[in-house]
C-alpha positions as a printed NumPy array, in Angstrom:
array([[ 22.75 , -17.902,   9.38 ],
       [ 23.566, -20.159,   6.646],
       [ 19.911, -20.556,   5.949],
       [ 19.518, -16.704,   5.677],
       [ 22.173, -16.732,   3.021],
       [ 20.68 , -19.523,   1.174],
       [ 17.293, -17.614,   1.095],
       [ 18.988, -14.468,  -0.143],
       [ 20.571, -16.39 ,  -2.911],
       [ 17.348, -18.016,  -3.881],
       [ 15.478, -14.553,  -4.086],
       [ 18.434, -13.134,  -6.294],
       [ 18.286, -16.159,  -8.703],
       [ 14.435, -15.752,  -8.992],
       [ 15.034, -12.061,  -9.697],
       [ 17.759, -12.653, -12.382],
       [ 15.65 , -15.244, -14.015],
       [ 12.71 , -12.975, -14.451],
       [ 14.826, -10.204, -15.806],
       [ 16.425, -12.508, -18.256],
       [ 12.956, -13.686, -19.521],
       [ 11.839,  -9.943, -19.805],
       [ 14.774,  -9.441, -22.173],
       [ 14.562, -12.603, -24.099],
       [ 10.937, -12.371, -24.986],
       [ 11.045,  -8.511, -25.951],
       [ 10.722,  -5.455, -23.966],
       [  7.382,  -4.573, -25.193],
       [  6.233,  -7.314, -22.639],
       [  8.403,  -5.939, -19.799],
       [  5.755,  -3.833, -18.296],
       [  3.088,  -6.445, -18.402],
       [  5.613,  -8.939, -16.823],
       [  6.441,  -6.632, -13.92 ],
       [  2.716,  -6.017, -13.488],
       [  2.179,  -9.74 , -13.186],
       [  5.207,  -9.998, -10.767],
       [  3.954,  -7.346,  -8.49 ],
       [  0.271,  -8.734,  -8.766],
       [  1.837, -12.069,  -7.658],
       [  3.732, -10.869,  -4.806],
       [  0.852,  -8.911,  -3.479],
       [ -1.548, -11.947,  -3.915],
       [  0.348, -13.35 ,  -0.742],
       [ -1.381, -10.553,   1.103],
       [ -4.701, -11.81 ,  -0.161],
       [ -4.246, -15.016,   1.707],
       [ -2.909, -13.392,   4.835],
       [ -5.624, -11.05 ,   5.131],
       [ -8.36 , -13.463,   4.276],
       [ -7.025, -15.613,   7.262],
       [ -6.769, -12.69 ,   9.717],
       [-10.232, -11.487,   8.876],
       [-11.743, -14.977,   9.257],
       [ -9.922, -15.306,  12.648],
       [-11.081, -11.766,  13.703],
       [ -7.717, -10.497,  14.08 ],
       [ -8.657,  -7.296,  12.372],
       [ -5.868,  -4.987,  13.26 ],
       [ -3.315,  -7.355,  11.448],
       [ -5.029,  -6.558,   8.115],
       [ -3.672,  -3.02 ,   8.305],
       [ -0.304,  -4.175,   9.427],
       [ -0.129,  -6.962,   6.468],
       [ -0.853,  -4.306,   3.978],
       [  1.73 ,  -1.972,   5.354],
       [  4.253,  -4.805,   5.237],
       [  3.254,  -5.426,   1.595],
       [  3.766,  -1.901,   0.662],
       [  7.22 ,  -1.898,   2.022],
       [  8.162,  -5.024,   0.227],
       [  6.489,  -4.32 ,  -2.992],
       [  8.154,  -0.704,  -3.043],
       [ 11.479,  -1.902,  -2.421],
       [ 11.047,  -4.517,  -5.173],
       [  9.872,  -1.772,  -7.527],
       [ 13.045,   0.277,  -6.829],
       [ 15.278,  -2.842,  -7.453],
       [ 13.392,  -3.345, -10.964],
       [ 13.661,   0.275, -12.044],
       [ 16.945,  -0.196, -14.214],
       [ 14.716,  -2.234, -16.61 ],
       [ 12.884,   1.2  , -17.318],
       [ 15.954,   3.515, -16.961],
       [ 18.165,   1.609, -19.159],
       [ 15.55 ,   0.475, -21.752],
       [ 17.237,   2.157, -24.524],
       [ 20.682,   0.628, -24.098],
       [ 19.031,  -2.741, -23.525],
       [ 17.147,  -2.5  , -26.881],
       [ 20.122,  -1.427, -28.631],
       [ 21.966,  -4.405, -27.275],
       [ 19.327,  -6.673, -28.612],
       [ 19.466,  -5.14 , -32.223],
       [ 16.572,  -2.784, -32.108],
       [ 16.785,   0.419, -34.385],
       [ 18.005,   3.486, -32.634],
       [ 14.92 ,   5.378, -33.281],
       [ 12.813,   2.794, -31.672],
       [ 15.019,   2.355, -28.803],
       [ 15.036,   5.966, -27.947],
       [ 11.321,   6.268, -28.194],
       [ 10.869,   3.178, -26.06 ],
       [ 13.508,   4.605, -23.412],
       [ 11.347,   7.88 , -23.191],
       [  7.927,   5.893, -22.743],
       [  9.781,   3.633, -20.268],
       [ 10.619,   6.57 , -18.042],
       [  7.212,   7.792, -17.992],
       [  6.041,   4.374, -17.037],
       [  8.002,   4.562, -13.751],
       [  5.174,   6.218, -11.773],
       [  2.731,   3.575, -12.808],
       [  5.164,   0.923, -11.926],
       [  5.799,   2.23 ,  -8.435],
       [  2.092,   2.87 ,  -7.895],
       [  1.446,  -0.988,  -8.259],
       [  3.308,  -1.42 ,  -4.928],
       [  0.474,   0.633,  -3.222],
       [ -2.512,  -0.315,  -5.425],
       [ -2.325,  -4.133,  -5.211],
       [ -2.024,  -4.331,  -1.353],
       [ -4.809,  -1.682,  -1.002],
       [ -7.037,  -3.734,  -3.347],
       [ -6.588,  -7.091,  -1.609],
       [ -6.995,  -5.273,   1.791],
       [-10.51 ,  -4.05 ,   0.757],
       [-11.39 ,  -7.353,  -1.234],
       [-10.715,  -9.363,   1.998],
       [-13.295,  -7.24 ,   3.792],
       [-15.793,  -7.685,   0.996],
       [-15.581,  -3.94 ,   0.228],
       [-16.437,  -4.79 ,  -3.525],
       [-18.745,  -1.941,  -3.974],
       [-15.977,   0.597,  -2.968],
       [-13.605,  -1.172,  -5.308],
       [-16.113,  -0.873,  -8.23 ],
       [-16.956,   2.879,  -7.615],
       [-13.412,   4.126,  -7.316],
       [-12.507,   1.813, -10.398],
       [-15.347,   3.599, -12.298],
       [-14.136,   7.016, -11.217],
       [-10.608,   6.185, -12.394],
       [-11.974,   4.876, -15.675],
       [-13.822,   7.937, -16.284],
       [-10.741,  10.068, -15.517],
       [ -8.602,   8.045, -17.73 ],
       [-10.959,   8.31 , -20.679],
       [-11.376,  12.072, -20.232],
       [ -7.501,  12.409, -20.015],
       [ -7.112,  10.315, -23.09 ],
       [ -9.482,  12.429, -25.068],
       [ -7.842,  15.642, -23.901],
       [ -4.324,  14.471, -24.841],
       [ -5.176,  12.474, -28.108],
       [ -8.357,  14.322, -29.673],
       [ -8.25 ,  17.856, -28.164],
       [ -4.579,  18.836, -27.84 ],
       [ -2.902,  16.021, -29.989],
       [ -0.01 ,  15.795, -27.545],
       [  1.268,  12.305, -28.613],
       [  2.159,   8.996, -27.104],
       [  4.133,  10.301, -24.188],
       [  1.203,  12.552, -22.975],
       [ -1.01 ,   9.404, -23.349],
       [  1.159,   7.312, -21.07 ],
       [  1.304,  10.275, -18.519],
       [ -2.36 ,  10.188, -18.339],
       [ -2.317,   6.549, -17.464],
       [ -0.155,   7.431, -14.414],
       [ -3.098,   9.795, -13.248],
       [ -5.69 ,   7.023, -13.567],
       [ -3.584,   4.623, -11.368],
       [ -3.025,   7.506,  -8.77 ],
       [ -6.78 ,   7.977,  -8.669],
       [ -7.285,   4.397,  -7.683],
       [ -4.562,   4.49 ,  -5.022],
       [ -5.752,   7.656,  -3.45 ],
       [ -9.344,   6.4  ,  -3.71 ],
       [ -8.76 ,   3.307,  -1.908],
       [ -6.43 ,   4.755,   0.559],
       [ -8.852,   7.771,   1.364],
       [-11.64 ,   5.358,   2.018],
       [ -9.679,   3.064,   4.177],
       [ -8.346,   5.779,   6.469],
       [-11.245,   8.073,   6.534],
       [-13.365,   5.613,   8.544],
       [-14.468,   3.108,   5.901],
       [-12.328,   0.275,   7.771],
       [-12.456,   1.244,  11.385],
       [-11.554,  -2.254,  12.627],
       [ -8.921,  -3.202,  10.073],
       [ -7.085,   0.353,   9.669],
       [ -5.914,   1.818,  13.023],
       [ -3.186,   3.896,  11.559],
       [  0.528,   3.308,  10.585],
       [  2.284,   0.933,  12.848],
       [  5.912,  -0.039,  13.488],
       [  4.816,  -3.536,  13.62 ],
       [  4.882,  -3.423,   9.826],
       [  8.691,  -3.389,   9.824],
       [  8.743,  -6.67 ,  11.974],
       [  8.896,  -9.978,  10.116],
       [  9.761,  -8.258,   6.883],
       [ 12.015, -11.113,   5.774],
       [  9.644, -13.796,   6.15 ],
       [  6.992, -11.538,   4.423],
       [  9.375, -11.103,   1.58 ],
       [ 10.194, -14.786,   0.958],
       [  6.423, -15.446,   1.044],
       [  5.631, -12.641,  -1.39 ],
       [  8.643, -13.493,  -3.74 ],
       [  7.605, -17.05 ,  -4.022],
       [  4.047, -16.081,  -4.803],
       [  5.087, -13.61 ,  -7.311],
       [  7.505, -16.077,  -9.325],
       [  4.953, -18.743,  -9.166],
       [  1.926, -16.603, -10.529],
       [  4.297, -14.979, -13.188],
       [  5.578, -18.298, -14.405],
       [  2.213, -19.938, -14.41 ],
       [  0.373, -17.287, -16.274],
       [  3.318, -16.794, -18.801],
       [  3.684, -20.398, -19.778],
       [ -0.02 , -20.842, -19.662],
       [ -0.224, -18.019, -22.26 ],
       [  2.531, -19.533, -24.346],
       [  0.722, -23.02 , -24.346],
       [ -2.441, -21.445, -25.496],
       [ -0.882, -19.419, -28.248],
       [  1.425, -22.104, -29.465]])
C-alpha cells in the first residue's frame, strides 16, 4: 500500500512541475506544452501496440487504445484549470488586462482541441502500429482541406476574427478523430478492434504510471533540447 501512495506522490509532483514550467515560460507556450505532454503520454501506447501486434495479440491493441483514452481524458480534465483560469494567471504574472482577457477567451475556445488530443493520439498510434499509414495520410489531407476552407471562411469571407479562427481549428481536429475512429470501427481493423471492452478499465493504474513517465520524459527532452538549440 505504501508503494501506491509513493507512486501517487510522484505523479502529483510531475504534474505540479509541468504546470510550474508552463507558468514560468509564458502562457503563449501552454497549449504547445500540453500538446507535447499528451503526445508523450500516448507514445507509451505506440510501444504497447507495436509489441502486441508483433506478438499477434491483435485484440489487445483495441484494449490498449481504450485504456489510453481513459487515462488521457482524465489527464486532460485535470489540466483544464490552466485554460479556465488563464486570465487571472496572466494578471498574476503582470500581463496587461486587455491581453489577459483576450487570452482567457481564446484559452476557453482551445479546450475542445485540448480534450480532442486524448482521442486523437491513441487512434493515431493504434493505426500506425498496424501500418495503416495510407489511411492516416488521407484522413489528415481531408482535415487539412477542411481547416483551410474554414480559415478562409472566417478570416477572408466573413472576417469573424481570432476567436472564430480558433474555433475552426477545433473542427479540423474533430475531423481527424472521427475519420480515424470511423475507419477503425467500420471494418478497417477487424482483428484489432472488436468493440468496446470492460477490460480497458483493468490495469489502469499501471498504464497511468507508464503513460505519465513517458509524457514527462518526452516533454522535458523536447523542451530542453529546444532551449539548447536556441541558446
